[in-house]
C-alpha positions in Angstrom: 14.3 27.4 -34.2 15.5 25.2 -31.3 12.8 23.0 -29.6 12.2 23.9 -25.9 13.7 20.6 -24.7 17.0 20.9 -26.6 20.1 22.9 -26.0 20.5 26.0 -28.1 24.3 25.7 -28.0 26.1 22.5 -27.2 28.2 23.5 -24.1 28.8 21.6 -20.9 29.4 23.1 -17.5 31.7 20.4 -16.0 31.5 21.6 -12.4 27.7 21.7 -12.5 27.5 18.3 -14.2 29.9 16.8 -11.6 28.0 18.3 -8.7 24.7 16.9 -9.9 26.2 13.5 -10.6 27.5 13.3 -7.1 23.9 13.7 -5.8 22.2 11.8 -8.5 19.9 8.9 -7.6 21.7 5.5 -8.0 20.4 3.4 -10.9 19.2 0.6 -8.6 17.1 3.0 -6.6 15.8 4.6 -9.7 14.7 1.1 -10.9 12.8 0.5 -7.6 11.1 3.9 -7.9 10.1 3.2 -11.5 8.6 -0.1 -10.5 6.6 1.5 -7.8 5.4 4.2 -10.2 4.4 1.6 -12.7 2.1 0.2 -10.0 0.5 3.6 -9.8 0.0 3.8 -13.6 -3.2 1.7 -13.4 -6.3 3.8 -12.8 -8.1 1.0 -10.9 -5.2 0.7 -8.4 -5.1 4.5 -8.0 -8.8 4.5 -7.2 -8.3 1.8 -4.7 -5.5 3.8 -3.1 -7.6 7.0 -2.9 -10.4 5.0 -1.4 -8.1 3.8 1.3 -6.8 7.4 1.7 -10.3 8.6 2.4 -11.5 5.6 4.5 -8.4 4.8 6.4 -9.0 1.1 6.3 -11.4 -1.2 4.4 -12.0 -4.9 3.8 -11.9 -6.2 0.2 -15.7 -6.4 -0.2 -16.3 -2.8 1.1 -13.4 -1.6 -1.0 -14.8 -3.3 -4.1 -18.2 -1.8 -3.5 -16.7 1.6 -3.0 -14.7 1.6 -6.3 -17.3 -0.4 -8.2 -14.9 -3.2 -9.1 -15.2 -7.0 -8.6 -13.8 -8.5 -5.4 -11.3 -10.5 -7.5 -10.0 -7.4 -9.3 -9.6 -5.5 -6.0 -7.9 -8.5 -4.4 -5.4 -8.7 -7.3 -4.7 -5.0 -7.1 -4.2 -5.2 -3.3 -1.9 -8.1 -3.6 0.4 -6.2 -6.0 0.2 -3.1 -3.8 0.9 -5.1 -0.6 3.9 -6.9 -2.1 5.3 -3.5 -3.1 4.8 -2.2 0.5 2.2 0.4 -0.6 -0.6 -1.1 1.4 -0.6 -3.0 4.7 -3.1 -5.4 6.3 -4.7 -6.0 9.6 -6.5 -9.3 10.5 -9.6 -9.3 12.7 -10.8 -12.8 13.0 -11.6 -14.0 9.5 -11.6 -10.5 8.1 -8.6 -8.7 6.5 -8.5 -5.0 6.4 -6.3 -2.9 4.1 -4.8 0.5 4.7 -2.1 2.6 3.2 1.2 1.3 4.5 2.4 4.6 6.0 2.3 8.3 6.1 4.7 8.6 3.2 2.2 6.9 0.8 -0.6 9.2 2.1 1.6 12.2 1.6 2.6 11.2 -1.9 -1.1 10.7 -2.9 -2.1 14.0 -1.3 0.8 15.9 -2.9 0.3 14.5 -6.4 -3.4 15.3 -6.3 -2.6 18.8 -5.2 -0.1 19.0 -8.0 -2.8 18.1 -10.5 -5.2 20.6 -9.1 -2.5 23.3 -9.2 -1.8 22.5 -12.9 -5.5 22.8 -13.7 -5.8 26.2 -12.1 -2.8 27.8 -13.8 -1.9 27.3 -17.5 1.8 26.7 -18.1 4.0 28.6 -20.5 2.4 28.9 -23.8 -1.1 28.4 -22.4 -3.2 25.2 -22.8 
């Protein structure tokens, strides 16, 4: 019996392979995406992002209280997310407010959460 993730017969469709290769993501871009996704692999950073998704904009102390983390831990998470371009800042006097960097980040978070909900509602092939 062949596993589901293996080819039953070793054949290659050269035209299809060539067509996909022509449109394939370049290795450098794949590395940048993988780095960004590694940032999202931390549950605390994900909670920070979803808090910003809901609130729109928060300072570190309000964000820390919201996600029940220390100010230091939130600041560290925000620094990584800011350097990666996932969150942006706005200064108001001595206060710094954080928000999602753009609508693309918001859309990604919304879509992935919807994807997870969809997966919970409908078992995949072979059930759960």
